[in-house]
Each structure stands twice: as C-alpha cells, then as structure tokens.
C-alpha positions in Angstrom: 0.0 0.0 0.0 1.4 3.4 -1.0 2.5 5.5 1.9 0.9 8.9 2.6 4.2 10.7 1.8 4.5 9.1 -1.7 0.8 10.0 -2.5 1.4 13.6 -1.5 4.4 13.8 -3.7 2.4 12.6 -6.7 -0.2 15.2 -6.1 2.3 18.0 -6.0 3.9 16.7 -9.3 0.5 16.7 -11.1 -0.3 20.1 -9.8 3.0 21.6 -11.0 2.5 20.1 -14.5 -1.0 21.5 -14.8 0.2 24.9 -13.7 3.0 24.9 -16.3 0.6 23.8 -19.1 -1.9 26.6 -18.2 0.9 29.2 -18.2 2.1 28.0 -21.6 -1.4 28.2 -23.1 -1.9 31.7 -21.7 1.4 32.9 -23.2 0.5 31.4 -26.6 -2.8 33.1 -26.6 -1.2 36.4 -25.7 1.4 36.2 -28.5 0.7 38.3 -31.7 -0.3 36.4 -34.9 2.3 36.8 -37.7 0.8 38.3 -40.9 0.7 36.1 -44.0 3.2 37.0 -46.7 2.1 39.3 -49.4 1.7 37.6 -52.8 1.1 39.4 -56.1 -1.3 36.7 -57.4 -0.7 37.3 -61.1 -1.6 34.7 -63.7 -2.4 34.8 -67.4 -4.1 32.6 -70.0 -4.8 33.1 -73.7 -8.1 34.9 -72.8 -7.7 36.5 -69.3 -5.2 38.2 -67.1 -5.9 37.7 -63.4 -4.5 40.0 -60.8 -5.4 39.1 -57.2 -2.7 40.3 -54.7 -3.3 39.1 -51.2 -1.7 39.5 -47.8 -1.1 43.2 -47.9 -1.7 44.3 -44.3 -1.4 47.9 -45.2 -3.0 49.7 -48.1 -1.5 49.5 -51.6 -2.1 50.5 -55.1 -1.6 48.8 -58.5 -1.5 49.7 -62.2 -2.4 47.2 -64.9 -1.5 47.8 -68.6 -2.5 45.5 -71.5 -1.3 46.1 -75.0 -0.2 49.6 -74.0 -3.6 50.6 -72.6 -4.1 51.2 -68.8 -6.8 48.9 -67.4 -7.1 50.2 -63.8 -9.8 52.7 -63.1 -7.6 55.5 -61.6 -9.5 55.8 -58.3 -6.2 57.3 -57.0 -3.2 58.7 -58.8 0.3 58.0 -57.6 1.6 61.3 -59.0 0.8 64.0 -61.4 1.9 62.1 -64.5 -1.7 61.0 -65.3 -0.9 57.3 -64.9 -3.8 55.6 -63.3 -3.3 53.5 -60.1 -6.1 51.7 -58.2 -5.9 51.7 -54.4 -6.7 48.5 -52.5 -6.7 47.4 -48.9 -5.4 43.9 -48.0 -6.4 42.2 -51.3 -7.6 43.0 -54.8 -9.6 41.0 -57.4 -9.0 42.0 -61.0 -9.8 39.9 -64.1 -9.1 41.4 -67.5 -10.5 39.6 -70.6 -9.2 39.9 -74.2 -9.2 38.2 -77.6 -7.7 34.7 -77.0 -6.8 34.3 -80.6 -3.9 36.8 -80.6 -1.0 37.4 -78.3 -1.2 40.2 -75.7 1.6 42.1 -73.8 0.8 42.9 -70.2 2.5 44.6 -67.2 1.4 44.9 -63.5 3.0 47.2 -60.9 2.1 46.7 -57.3 3.0 49.4 -54.8 2.7 48.4 -51.1 2.3 51.3 -48.6 4.1 49.2 -45.9 7.2 50.7 -44.2 9.5 48.0 -45.5 8.3 48.9 -49.1 9.3 52.6 -48.8 5.7 53.6 -48.0 3.8 55.3 -50.8 7.0 55.5 -52.9 7.0 52.8 -55.5 10.4 51.0 -55.7 10.1 47.6 -57.5 12.0 44.9 -55.5 11.8 46.8 -52.2 9.6 45.0 -49.7 6.4 44.0 -51.5 6.7 46.5 -54.3 7.0 44.5 -57.5 6.6 44.6 -61.3 5.2 41.7 -63.4 5.2 41.5 -67.2 4.8 39.0 -69.9 3.1 38.0 -73.2 0.2 35.6 -73.5 0.2 32.6 -75.8 -2.8 32.6 -78.2 -5.3 29.8 -78.3 -6.6 28.3 -81.5 -10.4 28.2 -82.0 -12.0 24.7 -81.8 -11.4 22.7 -85.0 -14.4 20.9 -86.4 -14.7 18.3 -89.2 -18.1 17.0 -90.1 -18.9 14.2 -92.5 -22.4 13.0 -93.5 -23.5 9.4 -94.0 -24.5 8.1 -97.4 -28.1 7.2 -98.1 -28.2 4.6 -100.9 -31.9 3.7 -100.5 -35.0 6.0 -100.0 -36.1 3.7 -97.2 -33.2 4.8 -95.1 -33.8 8.5 -95.4 -34.6 9.0 -91.7 -31.7 6.8 -90.5 -28.8 9.1 -91.5 -26.2 10.7 -89.3 -23.2 13.0 -88.9 -19.7 12.1 -87.8 -17.8 14.8 -85.9 -14.1 15.2 -85.1 -13.5 18.0 -82.7 -9.9 19.2 -81.9 -7.9 22.1 -80.5 -9.6 21.5 -77.2 -8.3 23.1 -74.0 -7.7 21.4 -70.7 -10.3 22.0 -67.9 -12.8 23.5 -70.3 -16.4 22.4 -70.9 -17.8 22.2 -74.4 -21.3 22.0 -75.7 -22.1 20.5 -79.1 -25.4 21.2 -80.8 -26.9 20.0 -84.0 -29.6 22.4 -85.3 -32.0 22.7 -88.2 -34.2 25.7 -88.9 -33.0 27.3 -85.6 -34.1 24.3 -83.4 -31.7 22.0 -81.6 -32.2 18.5 -82.8 -29.6 16.8 -80.6 -26.7 17.8 -78.4 -24.0 16.6 -75.9 -21.6 18.2 -73.5 -18.1 17.0 -72.7 -14.9 18.1 -70.8 -11.8 16.5 -72.3 -9.0 17.0 -74.7 -7.1 16.9 -77.0 -9.6 15.4 -79.5 -13.1 14.0 -79.4 -15.1 12.0 -82.0 -18.9 11.8 -82.0 -21.6 10.2 -84.1 -25.1 11.7 -84.2 -27.8 9.3 -85.6 -31.5 9.7 -86.4 -31.0 12.5 -88.9 -32.8 13.0 -92.2 -31.3 12.9 -95.7 -31.7 16.0 -97.8 -31.8 18.2 -94.7 -29.5 21.2 -93.9 -27.9 21.2 -90.5 -25.8 23.6 -88.4 -23.3 22.0 -86.1 -22.1 24.3 -83.3 -19.4 23.7 -80.8 -19.4 26.2 -77.9 -16.4 26.8 -75.7 -18.3 27.6 -72.5 -15.4 29.5 -70.9 -14.7 31.8 -73.9 -17.2 32.0 -76.8 -14.4 33.6 -79.0 -13.0 30.1 -79.4 -16.3 28.5 -80.4 -16.9 27.3 -84.0 -19.8 26.2 -86.2 -20.2 24.5 -89.6 -23.2 24.1 -92.0 -23.6 20.8 -93.8 -26.3 19.1 -95.9 -26.9 15.4 -95.7 -27.4 14.6 -99.4 -30.7 13.0 -100.4 -30.9 9.3 -101.0 -29.7 7.8 -104.3 -32.5 7.3 -106.9 -33.0 6.4 -110.5 -31.5 8.7 -113.0 -33.3 10.0 -116.1 -31.0 9.8 -119.1 -31.9 10.7 -122.7 -28.9 10.3 -125.0 -28.8 11.0 -128.7 -26.6 11.7 -131.7 -27.1 15.2 -132.8 -27.4 16.5 -136.4 -24.3 17.7 -138.2 -24.1 21.5 -138.3 -21.3 21.7 -140.9 -19.6 19.6 -143.5 -16.7 18.8 -141.3 -16.0 16.7 -138.2 -18.3 14.0 -136.8 -21.7 13.9 -135.3 -21.7 14.8 -131.6 -23.4 13.0 -128.8 -25.8 14.8 -126.3 -26.8 13.4 -123.0 -29.8 15.1 -121.3 -29.9 14.3 -117.5 -32.8 14.7 -115.1 -33.8 13.6 -111.5 -30.3 14.2 -110.1 -30.4 14.4 -106.3 -29.2 17.6 -104.7 -25.8 17.2 -103.2 -24.9 13.8 -104.7 -22.0 13.3 -107.1 -22.4 11.9 -110.6 -20.1 10.7 -113.4 -21.2 10.9 -117.0 -18.9 8.6 -119.0 -18.6 7.5 -122.7 -17.8 3.9 -123.5 -16.8 2.5 -126.9 -16.4 -1.1 -128.1 -13.1 -1.8 -129.8 -11.7 1.8 -129.6 -8.5 2.9 -128.0 -9.5 6.5 -128.1 -9.3 8.2 -124.7 -12.9 9.1 -123.8 -14.0 11.8 -121.3 -15.7 11.3 -117.9 -17.6 14.3 -116.7 -18.0 14.7 -112.9 -20.8 16.9 -111.6 -22.9 17.6 -108.5 -26.7 17.1 -108.5 -28.9 20.2 -108.0 -32.6 21.0 -108.6 -32.1 21.5 -112.4 -31.8 19.4 -115.5 -28.5 19.3 -117.3 -27.2 18.6 -120.8 -23.7 17.2 -121.6 -22.4 17.3 -125.1 -19.4 15.3 -126.5 -18.0 16.4 -129.8 -14.9 15.5 -131.8 -15.4 11.8 -131.4 -14.0 9.3 -133.8 -16.6 7.4 -135.9 -17.9 4.3 -134.1 -20.4 3.0 -131.7 -20.7 4.5 -128.2 -22.8 4.4 -125.1 -23.4 6.9 -122.3 -23.3 5.7 -118.7 -24.4 7.9 -115.8 -23.4 6.6 -112.3 -23.8 7.8 -108.8 -20.4 8.3 -107.1 -21.5 6.8 -103.8 -24.2 4.3 -104.7 -24.5 1.2 -106.9 -26.7 2.9 -109.4 -25.8 3.3 -113.1 -28.0 4.2 -116.0 -26.8 3.3 -119.5 -28.0 4.4 -122.9 -28.5 2.3 -126.0 -25.9 2.2 -128.8 -25.0 5.5 -130.4 -23.3 5.6 -133.8 -21.0 8.5 -134.6 -20.3 9.1 -138.2 -18.4 11.7 -140.3 -20.1 14.9 -141.3 -17.7 15.4 -144.2 -19.2 15.9 -147.7 -15.9 15.1 -149.5 -16.2 16.0 -153.2 -19.9 15.3 -153.4 -23.2 15.8 -151.6 -24.0 14.7 -148.0 -27.1 13.6 -146.3 -26.7 14.1 -142.6 -29.0 13.3 -139.7 -29.3 12.4 -136.0 -31.2 9.7 -134.0 -31.9 8.9 -130.4 -30.1 6.2 -128.4 -30.2 2.8 -130.0 -30.5 4.3 -133.5 -27.9 5.2 -136.0 -27.0 8.7 -137.2 -24.8 9.1 -140.2 -23.9 10.7 -143.5 -24.4 9.3 -147.0 -21.2 10.6 -148.5 -20.8 10.7 -152.2 -17.7 11.6 -154.1 -15.6 8.6 -154.5 -11.9 8.4 -153.7 -11.6 12.2 -153.4 -14.2 12.2 -150.7 -12.6 9.4 -148.7 -9.2 11.0 -148.8 -10.7 14.3 -147.5 -12.6 12.5 -144.8 -9.5 10.7 -143.6 -7.6 14.0 -143.4 -10.3 15.7 -141.4 -10.6 12.8 -138.9 -6.9 13.1 -138.1 -7.6 16.6 -136.9 -10.6 15.9 -134.7 -10.5 17.9 -131.4 -12.4 16.3 -128.5 -14.5 18.8 -126.7 -17.0 18.6 -123.8 -19.7 21.2 -122.9 -22.1 21.1 -120.0 -25.3 23.2 -120.3 -23.6 25.1 -123.1 -20.4 26.0 -121.2 -17.0 24.5 -122.2 -15.6 22.0 -119.7 -11.8 21.7 -119.5 -10.5 18.2 -119.9 -7.7 16.9 -117.6 -5.6 14.0 -118.8 -5.6 11.4 -116.0 -2.6 9.6 -117.5 -0.4 12.7 -117.6 -1.5 14.1 -114.3 -2.6 17.5 -115.7 -5.7 18.8 -114.0 -8.2 21.5 -114.9 -9.0 24.2 -112.3 -12.7 24.8 -112.7 -14.8 27.1 -110.6 -16.1 25.7 -107.3 -19.1 23.5 -108.0 -18.5 23.5 -111.8 -18.4 20.2 -113.7 -15.0 18.7 -114.4 -13.8 16.1 -117.0 -10.9 13.6 -117.2 -9.8 11.3 -120.0 -10.2 7.6 -119.3 -8.6 5.2 -121.9 -11.0 2.4 -122.9 -9.9 -1.1 -122.4 -7.7 -2.4 -125.3 -8.9 -5.8 -126.4 -5.4 -6.8 -127.7 -3.8 -7.7 -124.3 -7.0 -9.5 -123.2 -6.8 -11.7 -126.4 -3.1 -12.5 -125.9 -3.8 -13.4 -122.2 -6.6 -15.7 -123.3 -4.4 -17.4 -125.9 -1.7 -17.9 -123.3 -4.1 -19.5 -120.8 -5.6 -21.8 -123.5 -2.1 -22.9 -124.5 -1.2 -23.7 -120.9 -4.4 -25.7 -120.5 -3.6 -27.7 -123.6 -0.1 -28.4 -122.5 -1.3 -29.6 -119.1 -3.8 -31.9 -120.8 -1.1 -33.4 -123.0 1.1 -34.1 -120.0 -1.7 -35.8 -118.2 -2.5 -38.0 -121.2 1.1 -38.9 -121.6 1.4 -40.0 -118.0 -1.7 -42.1 -118.1 -0.6 -43.9 -121.3 2.8 -44.5 -119.9 1.3 -46.1 -116.8 -1.0 -48.3 -118.9 1.9 -49.4 -121.1 4.0 -50.2 -118.1 1.3 -52.3 -116.6 0.8 -54.3 -119.9 4.5 -55.1 -120.2 4.5 -56.4 -116.6 1.6 -58.7 -117.3 3.2 -60.4 -120.4 4.8 -63.8 -119.4 
C-alpha cells in the first residue's frame, strides 16, 4: 500500500504540471499572430489576365497595362503624371479579358504602402513592391470536321447521321455540341476532355440542312460552327442520250446526254464507252442540284458509243443504248446528214468517190475532242499525264479515261488456253505410260 508521503508527492507533481501547461497556453494566446506573406497573385491565360494580390496588411495600389492601354480605373493617382493607379486594402480582385486568338503584352505594378516597401513610394523589388510583365500565348479556336452518312436507299432517309471530329480542345474546359436545323436544336451533348473527341449523331434525315455548333463555355471567341447538308438518297437517273445533227460539212456527229432527276448534293459521273476503240474518252463529274443538265461530247472518232451515268457513292448506273457517230464530211460530193436517239444510227451518206474518202481521212486526223455542260465548255484533264483543270467551285470537271484495249486480253486468253492444252497433253502422256508399263509387266 502506497504511503501517505508518496501519495502527497504525486499530487504535487501533477499540480505543477498543470500549472505549467496553463501558463504556456496563456502565453501562446497572448502572442501576436504573424501576418501572412504578401503575394502578387498574377496569372495569365490566352483569354484572361488575373491580378489578385493578397496578404497586404497595409494599403497599396496597383497599375495594370494590357497592349499599351491602362486597365485600372484610376481611383487614385500616384503622381501628377496622369498614370492611373487603383488603391486596394489587404487584397484586390481583378480579371481582364481579351481576344484569346492573338498574343497580348501585359504589365502589372504593385505598390505596397508598408514601411519596408518605402511607404507610398514605388520601388520595385523593395519589400512587396513588384513589377510583373509577360506575353500571352494565343489559343486556337475549336477545330471541327463534319462528314455526312451516305443514303443509298430512299427507305433509309430518316436513318442518316453525322460524324464529328473536334480538336484544338483546352484542358479543364467544358464544351457544348449542338446539331440544329431551322433554328431548333435536334440533338446535343456536353463534354470536358482533350485533345480530340469524335462523336456520331444518328437519327438525322437525308436531304436536310444542319448547323453543327461547338461552344467553348469559358470563352465564346474560341467557339466554332459549320453548315452541312446530308445529301438526299440515291434514286433512279433520267437519261436521254442521242446523236445530234451535223451542223457543218466537217468533223463528226456529236453525242448529247440530257440528264434529269439528279439528287441535290450527290456526285455523278457521265462517261462515254466505246467497243473496240483505243481513243481516250471523257468522264464528266458533276454535282446534283434542282435543275436538269445537258452534256455534249464532240470531236469523237466514228464508231459505236454508249453513255453511262453513275452515282459516285451508290451502286446505281443508268446506260443508254448504242449511239453511232459518223463523219459529217461531204468530200467532193453531196452529203445527207441526220441524227437519231439512243439505240438508233445517225450518219452521213457521203458521195464523191476516192476524193471524198481522202478528204474525210484527213479531217478525222484533226478531230478535237470537246465537252460542254449546259452550253459551257468543260476543261478536260488527262488522268494519265496528271494534268488537271482548275474549274470554278461546283462546276463540272472532266478527265480522260482510256477504254480497255482488247489486244492484251486476247493475248492473255491465248496464253491461258495454251497452258491448259499443255497440261492436258502431259496428263494423257502420264496415263498412257502407266498403262503401257502395266501391260508389259503382265506379259509372261
């Protein structure tokens, strides 16, 4: 059992410890709190300059200049120079916005009135007096690529869509994407990521104009938009091809292809084909609109041709009947010229004997292939040489496509046939040799 003297000693020890702790707490509560350090709080992005100095126990003033223009309101002036300084106490909140697409030069001067900063005298580097300057880095607007789906059947008209690729996205920024038609939002989505996003919108309608808008919700200056039309669905093409009448005693009869029912926004190719000819024939590319069109091919060598009109992005091709091109030359005698529709024959009954034939041959050597669309000449680019016409935007273009030469195909066919015959001969020889060998073995 603990003695009374030991128990009394323990009580004294506890009492002394408590007294010391109480004295320490009192001293701590009586000590002054150190002021937080003054910080300029300057930061800049491509779109804003933020100036938020904090921790200034005494008054201060600051001056903000962006691209040579003073931004502070001049509630107080440091001196008689006319430069504007804004007074603040303790802290200041200033955010200055500008065009984020170009670089901006900025400078900030902060003048602390504290004694260690030379009071009201501004001396950069003394105490909390400081100068900050720099140049912002521009931001690129949002990039947007939009591609429409291809409707190859009228039954899929309401099942079309748009594929979006969105780039030049900024970190920690929220974006809103909207698809609109006639001012109404059809569909939308919101995201917050970078550097690139892909998105597919479905349930849209072929033949409809849409506006795709991507909004940078922190700075609308960096937003973007794009108009796009989903082309209508592929449909049957109305083609009426014919050989026109000769208009002079030279050259050959031209071919005219009248086109109708082309779908707005779809691409088409109008091509000539010819059996057994090595002449390079033109292929005209054009876009569908709400009008009928006429394509005329002139300067063709005499022979049989067909016109084929195909949809660039759908398995639909309309072909004409046979069209016969003949010479318009009268030679040394008279000529009877004429023209017929697809499937018929147009020609000239040339009289004049050998003189007429020689004149016709000479004229055919100088034929100049030409193409016109709706009466306007179409420049022809040679796809083999790589030359290319530079038409107006949306205007028809034409290239030369050499028709298949039957010669190489015939040679290839003969080679294949010869190989098959040789193989058959080898097989027959092997079979006979085996039979003969068996017969000899059976003879006693």
